[in-house]
C-alpha positions, -999 to +999 in steps of 0.1 A: +245+226+494+268+203+514+284+171+503+264+152+531+231+162+516+243+151+481+254+117+496+223+110+515+201+119+485+222+097+463+218+068+487+180+072+486+182+073+448+203+042+446+178+024+467+149+036+446+167+026+413+174-008+428+137-013+437+126-002+402+150-026+384+146-056+408+122-082+392+111-093+428+098-058+438+061-055+443+041-032+420+034-007+448+071-004+458+081+000+422+056+028+416+066+046+448+103+044+438+095+055+403+075+085+416+104+095+439+129+094+410+107+114+387+100+140+413+137+143+421+144+149+384+116+175+381+121+195+413+154+189+430+178+219+429+209+198+432+204+174+403+238+181+387+260+172+417+238+141+424+238+130+388+276+134+386+281+114+419+258+086+407+276+085+373+310+077+389+329+047+377+326+030+411+288+026+409+270-002+392+261+002+356+223+006+363+230+034+389+255+051+365+230+050+337+204+066+360+229+093+371+236+101+334+199+102+327+195+128+354+222+149+337+205+145+303+171+156+319+188+187+333+203+196+299+170+190+281+146+207+304+165+232+327+193+245+305+175+277+296+172+287+333+207+276+344+233+302+354+262+304+330+287+291+355+266+260+363+264+253+325+302+255+322+306+233+353+282+206+339+299+207+305+334+204+319+324+174+340+306+156+312+337+160+290+357+148+320+335+117+321+343+110+285+380+115+292+383+094+323+349+085+337+341+053+318+354+018+318+376+007+288+360+003+254+356-035+257+342-035+292+318-005+292+281-011+287+267+001+254+238+019+271+262+040+292+281+050+260+248+059+244+235+081+271+268+099+276+270+108+239+234+120+241+242+144+268+270+160+248+248+162+217+220+179+237+245+206+249+258+210+213+222+215+201+219+244+225+252+261+224+273+253+192+287+271+173+280+305+187+288+299+224+310+269+220+332+275+190+359+250+200+336+220+203+352+201+174+387+208+186+377+194+221+364+163+205+395+159+185+416+163+216+395+137+234+399+112+206+437+114+209+435+099+244+427+064+232+401+040+217+376+044+245+373+082+239+375+079+201+345+055+201+325+080+222+334+109+199+321+088+170+288+082+188+285+120+194+291+129+158+267+103+146+240+113+170+244+149+161+240+142+124+209+121+131+192+147+152+200+176+130+198+162+095+180+129+095+152+134+122+154+172+124+143+173+160+152+209+167+139+244+159+145+256+124+170+283+131+191+261+154+190+234+128+202+257+101+230+271+122+243+237+131+239+222+097+256+251+080+285+250+105+288+212+100+289+218+063+316+244+066+337+221+086+329+190+067+363+186+051+379+185+086+352+161+099+355+138+070+393+137+071+390+130+108+366+101+103+387+087+075+419+089+094+403+074+125+390+045+103+423+040+085+445+041+116+423+017+136+419-007+107+456-008+101+463-015+138+436-042+139+450-059+108+485-059+123+475-072+157+446-096+150+469-126+143+489-121+175+470-138+204+488-117+230+475-085+213+439-098+210+422-072+233+440-043+217+430-056+182+394-059+194+394-023+207+407-011+173+381-031+156+353-016+178+365+019+168+365+009+132+329-003+134+319+029+151+337+050+125+319+031+097+285+037+114+292+074+118+303+077+082+270+060+072+252+089+090+270+115+070+275+099+035+238+103+029+237+141+028+271+156+026+283+171-007+293+144-031+327+160-035+336+148+000+328+112-009+347+113-041+376+135-029+412+123-032+405+100-062+376+084-044+399+073-015+368+067+007+352+043-018+385+025-022+389+019+015+353+007+018+359-018-011+390-031+007+371-035+039+345-058+022+370-086+027+374-079+065+348-102+082+343-080+113+340-047+093+324-059+060+287-052+069+294-017+080+316-011+049+289-025+026+263-003+043+284+028+036+291+018+001+254+012-005+245+047+008+272+063-014+262+045-045+225+052-040+231+090-039+210+111-062+220+146-073+235+163-103+247+137-129+280+156-132+287+151-095+279+114-097+303+106-125+332+097-102+311+069-087+318+050-119+352+042-104+334+013-088+332-004-122+370-003-123+391-035-121+402-030-084+367-023-070+350-050-091+376-075-079+370-067-042+333-067-045+332-100-064+357-118-042+338-107-011+306-121-025+322-154-034+338-157+001+306-149+019+287-173-002+313-200+002+309-199+040+275-216+038+244-202+054+254-181+084+232-152+092+260-127+094+273-137+059+238-138+045+230-102+057+263-091+041+254-108+008+220-090+008+239-057+013+263-065-016+234-074-038+219-040-030+252-024-038+253-040-073+217-030-079+224+006-070+255+005-092+233-006-121+209+023-114+237+048-114+250+034-147+215+037-162+212+073-150+247+084-162+248+066-195+227+084-221+228+093-257+240+128-248+264+119-221+302+114-223+301+084-199+309+052-217+298+017-211+324+004-185+350-021-197+339-044-168+303-043-178+304-080-187+320-089-154+293-069-137+266-087-155+281-121-146+282-113-110+247-099-111+235-131-127+251-150-099+228-133-074+198-140-097+207-177-096+214-178-059+193-203-039+178-174-018+145-164-032+149-130-016+183-123-033+168-135-067+139-110-063+162-082-053+178-082-087+147-079-108+142-042-108+177-036-120+174-062-148+143-043-159+161-010-159+190-025-180+167-041-205+148-009-209+178+014-212+182+032-245+219+026-248+226-006-228+196-025-243+216-024-276+249-036-260+260-070-273+270-081-238+235-075-224+219-091-254+241-121-249+229-122-213+192-125-222+192-163-228+210-168-195+185-145-177+156-164-192+172-197-183+175-184-147+139-173-148+128-208-157+142-219-124+131-189-104+095-192-115+092-226-098+074-220-065+097-238-040+113-225-009+085-226+016+100-221+051+082-251+065+095-275+039+129-291+030+124-299-006+148-272-020+180-254-010+159-222-009+139-234+021+168-228+045+172-192+033+134-186+035+135-195+072+156-164+077+134-142+055+098-153+062+078-159+093+053-184+077+044-202+045+016-176+039+042-148+042+064-166+017+035-172-006+025-136-007+061-126-014+065-152-042+034-141-060+045-105-063+081-117-071+066-138-099+046-109-113+077-088-113+097-115-131+069-117-157+073-080-164+111-082-167+109-113-190+086-094-213+112-066-215+139-091-223+117-107-250+111-074-265+148-073-273+150-110-283+115-124-289+126-156-308+149-170-280+121-167-254+096-185-277+121-212-285+127-219-248+090-218-240+084-244-268+112-267-255+099-265-219+063-271-230+073-302-250+093-315-220+064-311-196+040-328-220+062-359-220+075-359-184+059-385-161+037-371-134+053-369-100+027-361-073+053-361-045+048-373-009+015-354-004-014-369-022-042-346-032-076-349-015-091-346-050-083-382-057-056-409-056-025-402-078-035-365-084-013-335-078-016-311-049-004-276-052+030-286-037+035-316-060+068-315-080+049-319-113+024-292-106+050-266-096+069-273-128+037-271-150+027-239-132+061-222-138+063-233-174+028-220-180+036-186-166+068-185-186+052-194-219+023-170-214+047-141-207+070-148-237+044-157-263+022-127-257+053-105-259+064-121-292+031-113-308+035-077-297+071-074-309+074-092-342+058-082-375+030-104-388+052-121-414+080-129-389+058-149-365+069-186-364+034-198-373+043-235-380+062-239-347+033-223-329+007-245-345+028-276-338+029-267-301-009-260-301-015-295-316+006-311-290-013-293-262-047-301-277-038-338-280-025-340-244-050-358-221-049-356-183-073-364-155-054-341-131-074-309-126-044-288-116-024-298-146-055-295-169-058-259-157-023-252-169-030-269-202-060-246-207-038-216-201-014-228-227-042-232-252-052-196-246-015-184-249-011-203-282-046-193-295-033-162-315-017-187-339-052-199-348-058-165-364-033-176-391-048-211-394-086-208-386-091-245-395-078-254-360-106-235-342-130-265-340-103-285-322-097-257-297-135-254-291-138-292-285-109-291-260-125-262-241-160-277-241-147-310-229-131-292-199-163-273-191-179-306-179-146-320-164-151-344-135-126-365-116-153-391-110-167-401-144-199-418-131-213-386-117-225-376-152-249-404-151-257-411-115-266-381-094-262-401-062-246-387-031-210-381-037-182-358-026-188-324-040-163-311-065-130-298-051-119-263-057-094-275-082-122-292-103-144-261-100-115-240-111-109-261-143-145-258-153-146-220-146-113-217-164-127-234-195-157-211-194-137-179-191-113-191-219-143-195-242-156-160-232-121-145-237-118-161-271-152-148-282-144-113-268-110-110-283-114-129-316-151-126-325-144-125-363-126-158-360-153-176-341-183-161-361-180-187-390-183-215-364-212-198-346-237-227-353-213-253-340-207-232-308-245-227-304-253-264-308-226-273-282-241-249-257-277-260-264-267-296-258-250-287-224-280-266-213-305-294-220-294-313-190-303-291-160-278-308-136-247-310-158-235-274-153-237-249-124-257-217-131-226-197-134-212-221-160-244-220-180-245-182-180-208-180-190-215-200-221-245-179-229-224-148-225-199-162-251-228-166-275-240-131-269-205-118-276-204-135-310-239-123-318-226-088-316-207-096-347-239-102-367-240-064-370-277-068-378-302-055-353-332-077-363-311-109-365-294-103-332-327-094-315-343-126-327-313-146-315-314-130-281-351-136-279-345-173-286-317-175-262-336-159-234-369-177-240-364-203-213-355-176-188-384-154-198-408-184-195-395-192-160-392-156-148-426-144-159-445-175-148-473-168-123-456-189-096-423-170-100-441-137-100-458-147-066-425-159-051-405-128-062-430-103-048-437-118-014-410-122+012-427-150+030-433-170-002-397-163-013-382-176+020-403-207+017-395-212-020-357-211-015-360-233+016-348-208+042-376-216+066-368-253+069-351-271+098-327-296+082-315-327+099-284-333+078-270-299+069-244-312+045-263-337+024-299-326+026-310-296+005-345-300-009-348-265-022-314-264-040-330-266-074-354-237-067-326-215-057-306-225-088-335-215-111-337-180-096-299-177-099-300-189-135-325-162-145-306-134-127-272-146-141-285-148-176-302-113-175-269-099-162-248-117-189-270-104-217-272-068-203-234-068-199-224-083-232-250-073-259-239-041-277-242-023-310-213-021-334-186+004-324-183+020-359-212+045-366-214+034-402-218-002-393-243+006-366-263+027-391-263-001-417-273-027-392-303-007-380-289+002-345-289+040-350-322+056-340-313+093-341-290+120-328-288+140-295-291+178-297-253+178-292-249+157-323-238+125-306-256+094-320-283+075-301-282+037-304-306+010-295-295-023-279-310-055-294-315-069-258-336-039-246-370-054-253-362-087-237-346-072-206-373-045-200-399-072-201-382-088-171-375-055-152-407-054-131-400-088-115-363-079-110-374-048-091-399-069-071-371-094-062-349-065-050-377-051-029-384-085-015-347-091-008-345-057+011-376-066+031-360-099+042-339-079+066-371-067+085-370-082+120-403-100+115-389-116+083-356-126+100-377-143+126-393-165+100-359-181+089-357-217+100-334-229+128-307-241+103-309-207+085-310-182+114-277-167+100-285-170+063-284-133+058-250-129+076-217-122+059-197-151+044-166-160+064-145-152+032-159-117+031-152-112+069-116-124+064-111-101+035-123-071+054-102-079+084-072-086+062-068-122+074-048-144+050-064-175+034-047-208+046-026-220+017-036-256+010-073-252+015-074-230-016-074-259-040-074-291-022-103-299+001-136-309-015-159-279-011-182-295+015-204-265+021-232-269+046-266-259+034-263-228+055-231-217+037-248-224+004-278-203+014-255-174+025-237-176-008-270-176-026-283-145-009-250-126-012-245-134-049-282-128-057-281-094-040-249-083-058-260-096-092-294-078-091-276-045-085-250-054-112-279-056-136-293-022-126-258-007-127-252-021-162-287-012-175-279+025-180-247+020-201-263-009-220-298+003-228-292+041-225-322+062-232-345+032-234-338+025-197-337+061-184-371+068-200-389+038-184-420+053-170-417+064-133-382+048-131-372+070-102-403+061-082-398+024-090-362+024-079-370+043-047-397+018-038-375-012-045-337-007-042-340+020-015-367+004+006-361-006+043-325+007+042-325+011+080-324-027+085-300-034+057-265-040+071-234-021+060-219-050+041-250-051+018-253-013+014-217-009+002-220-030-030-254-014-037-237+020-038-207+008-058-222-015-084-256+002-089-259+038-079-224+049-090-225+035-126-262+045-130-253+081-122-221+082-142-236+069-174-268+090-171-272+118-198-278+152-183-313+154-198-325+129-171-309+146-141-340+164-131-364+135-137-343+106-125-311+113-107-320+142-084-352+126-071-332+095-063-300+109-049-317+136-028-333+113-003-304+088-005-277+114+005-299+127+033-304+092+046-267+082+043-256+112+063-279+104+092-269+067+091-231+074+091-233+100+118-251+076+141-226+049+133-196+071+140-212+083+172-214+047+185-178+041+175-166+073+193-186+065+224-172+030+224-136+042+223-144+067+252-159+041+275-144+007+269-173-011+284-164-045+298-200-058+302-208-058+265-179-082+259-198-114+255-224-107+229-201-084+210-165-098+211-136-076+200-133-092+166-169-084+159-164-048+170-133-045+147-153-059+119-182-035+124-158-006+127-139-015+096-172-019+077-183+016+088-149+029+075-154+011+042-190+023+039-179+059+047-153+057+019-179+044-005-203+072+004-177+100+001-165+085-031-200+085-045-206+121-035-173+131-050-180+113-083-214+129-085-204+164-076-168+171-086-151+169-120-117+154-115-096+176-138-061+176-126-067+157-094-039+133-104-013+159-100-022+172-066+001+149-047+032+168-055+040+198-035+035+233-048+063+251-029+075+286-031+112+286-039+122+311-013+121+286+016+139+254+021+116+246+050+088+235+026+068+206+041+072+175+021+035+168+025+023+202+012-011+196-004-026+220-028-060+209-040-064+211-077-073+246-088-096+231-114-118+210-091-151+223-103-186+211-097-201+189-124-234+196-141-250+170-118-233+186-088-248+220-096-282+204-102-280+187-068-268+219-050-298+238-063-321+218-041-319+231-006-323+199+013-298+180-009-274+209-007-276+209+031-271+171+033-241+172+010-224+201+028-231+186+063-219+152+053-187+165+037-178+187+067-189+163+094-169+135+079-137+154+085-137+144+121-147+107+116-118+085+124-109+074+089-078+091+076-082+080+039-117+093+037-107+126+054-079+133+031-099+126-001-128+146+011-107+175+021-087+177-011-115+170-035-149+178-022-151+203+007-140+235-011-159+231-044-191+224-025-187+254-002-176+277-031-209+269-048-229+285-019-206+314-012-225+339-034-257+333-014-263+346+021-249+321+045-260+323+081-231+333+104-237+302+125-233+280+094-200+297+085-187+292+120-198+256+119-180+249+086-148+264+100-151+246+133-157+213+115-123+217+097-106+225+130-122+195+146-109+175+117-074+188+125-078+178+161-087+142+150-063+138+121-036+164+127-011+136+136-011+124+099+010+147+077-011+143+046-044+150+063-029+178+083-016+196+053-049+193+034-070+204+064-047+234+072-051+245+035-088+241+036-091+261+069-069+288+054-091+290+023-122+293+043-108+319+066-093+340+038-125+339+017-151+344+045-133+364+073-140+397+056-177+391+056-180+372+089-163+385+121-176+353+138-146+334+123-122+355+144-142+345+175-138+308+166-100+314+162-099+331+196-111+299+212-081+278+199-060+267+228-027+287+233-034+311+204-013+342+204-038+371+203-014+398+190-002+375+162-039+368+153-046+406+152-016+411+130-028+383+106-063+397+106-054+433+100-033+423+070-061+401+057-087+429+060-066+457+047-067+454+009-042+483+004-014+464+020+009+445-003+000+408-001+026+385+014+035+354-005+008+327-003+031+303+015+042+328+041+005+337+049-003+300+051+026+293+074+016+322+097-020+308+097-007+273+105+012+287+135-019+304+147-040+272+147-012+249+161-032+245+193-059+225+177-037+202+155-039+167+170-007+149+180+000+112+179-007+094+212+030+090+219+035+127+219+004+139+236+018+137+271+055+143+263+072+170+281+080+199+257+117+205+251+125+241+244+157+249+226+164+287+223+177+303+192+212+318+195+223+351+180+223+348+142+254+334+127+250+347+091+226+373+080+204+394+102+171+377+102+140+398+107+125+389+141+097+365+134+062+374+147+063+351+177+099+356+189+099+368+224+120+399+226+133+389+260+144+356+248+181+365+247+182+382+281+219+385+281+221+399+246+253+418+249+270+399+221+279+369+242+315+359+239+322+322+239+303+307+268+323+275+270+360+281+273+379+249+266 
């Protein structure tokens, strides 16, 4: 084709490219131009000459880039059909472009360099080494021409390593050929990279001070940076011997470069990759050279210089890399130093620890947190943890932790040097807060490890700090709390110090009690501290909360001095009724409601009392009467405590009553405790209210219209009475128990007999009281479920139309929206009466089901044998489910059905569990199928008209809820049906050793996933069996990856295996198999799901294909299936005489067959396929694989080198 044609086409292309890139072009012109360019690339026979013409140096950068893109397109998509001479022509011209077709290194655009190196790599991937044996020599020759060419050669080598080793974007055989050839030539490649680096760095150092030589110096520097980047792409995977060759010359050079500002980040990156290498310990030993004097000196001086420059982003990034290098060094040391190894603790270990501590005390919170894991590893290490240098470091580490636990450094503030660094690392205060909370938890763990080695030091420091805080004046800072004048907010200097000190003392004191022997505990010091804390008075709720935590932390000392218990109890009880405004105890006039901080103090005091009674019941038992009187006094005033607080105190009493170890005494006590509840709950009025939805709505005040929704709430007291009853029943059912020791239970009258299996049967002292209240509880649940009927929703008053909706907090949690920071503690909790009503319904619903969920484990056979229990539950908990929203159904399944089923003895499966679960599973399947159908239709037709009444956020919420409900349902089915033996181990790959192509995500379901007794019982009933199988297999194509993966690995096969012995209908078998393939279509893009589904499909096909020819018919419908390959697979499967191929080989073959139905990620669905052909084998003669086209190598006459240099 003539030069004129090429020129005129190129002119048109230049115009088109200009239109595409011109911001002023109209959309239509741009699309037309784009279409013209794309069609040219796809169809034009003279792409190569046009591309080369457009890539000439005289064109603008945009046009040159387009010309090179054309050449890249040709190599990627037309190479296999190009004549040999055209390939040679293209290759020579591209090498010519590198040699002389680009601007100089400092002027050339980086995107031009990038695309040029990509073209060369694409040719290498198709032809090297078989048809282009001299490629490396050619690159070497090019690099001798100058810096411009050397940089491009670096780019080519880096891109090649990334494509072949890191991303593995080419067929297996080609990848192996190239990787093995790279490995064989690695010594040359490495010495080439090192020499290039060294020469350019030397030239750069010589010339950088001479202004006249500035451009030359910059060019050398550029090459140095490129060489470091390329090294980083190889250091990760080459044999360690190359990295440590020549007395670790590479590592030495990298250490030297740490002090070269322009090259230090690249050098640190390489060093980090080298030091982080895994592999045989023997091969890693030379890395210890980095603990030597020279290396340590360079690393530390670089850190000091970078830190001394102040906060500049470049230096800060470098510091982070260096910190990572030191962490990785510590990990290598921990791995190499063992009781059986000949590696010794390095002489510079002390210097290393000092420098590491410098990072732990750096103002940047991010750097501080980066060091924690390594500190933990050092403190845990069998040899190093006994090293005197490390032991001497513990007080310094703890001292640093005292500073690091103080929560400062919010990016929006300026009250600490850390703030400036946080602005680089965090987008918002919420972001920082989330980071800091996990950093603090991590520090707690490491501090506990340090205190295991030196418990007394930690305790001493905690004591000093605690004493200091108790005497320090309160500094509320510039921001006053909304709780009241002169009180702390969560950002106040005093509070952040108290908060940090409390966390510190809690961590170290608990560890001291675990580490020291009883007689070594410093009891007197501990009691002194406890007395100081108990005598400390504060009216600040945030500080008081910290004080209570310190009381709990120091409480174990009371076990040595029980006489201090009454003082502790008094302190806690005083906090239960804590108020900021004193008068409120006497005047219940309208006042600001309690702030979150005040509520937290009260709740904190209650939970401290419960914790004390749970963990130290023997200690509290002698003071039971005092405790009981305290509680009675508080309960006598109905308005003094919230319902939750009242019930918490009653729970504490129940916990102590468990220590009576006397059935009759405890029963009498519980009867007395619950008398007020029973009186209220069983009264005729309450009976009427609980069993009639209309009366209930009216009683709780949800049918009113209220003028002032904040202050007016006439029915608040009624609601609190219902809450009180339900909370109390729950507390008693949860906490009342028989003694753990059989002998004690027998002596106390708790043992009533033995099961046939010989296990003891106990009775719970609360049974009689609770069962008396059960009918009304079930009535309340029935009523609550019926509130969701449309006619009942219509009866809600204007103010309360949304009373049954979700709480905003729940919505935010489901959508994963963060809570704003300050609001957590500070604003008074002004809830509107609607919010209070929503909270009431939500908590009531949950608690009723918590009672039923706890009833089984608590009352055992006494509960399971309640007459007609199954019928009663079906007519209360499971009534009107159609109208009950997903966010209410989820907790019901989780807190009621699941624990009830799990704790139920097998004797009651037939009478209780099966009659209940059968209809439930059938219903849940129908419900979920409909929900997913709506979601799938929604995603197919994005309707614009429905936007107003169902905004996107609402759709997201609904969809997320369906996902969560699906997980809940599948989890319930799995728990009921499958025993989980060995499931923990199924994440690791089971891989045959003969093939290094093993998928990292290979999933082999646990061999021992068997059906439970309950599962077998359920599967005997035909309707339940059908519902379970259909739910499990339909769920595979619902768009929830997590649910799909769990169901595939744990549930599908055990269920199907159970029905295999029977006579399955051919249609059913085809449906099961098709469902799995549909699942692959939906989830194939996710490796974990794909591996599990392929395994399941393979299991089904292998097990059922011999009996059902229909499965082959399903296979034949898979897009692009290779029929002959399928025949081959089938004949092997059906011929039992043939020797079985290894399981993995059969599975790989099967996976290749069904590739057509494995879904791809959206980004790859419309991507044009790149086909890279295999070249004649380099090494051993490989048996032709089943799918290789025999004609693939049409010119198979032992091709001599295709590319002559």
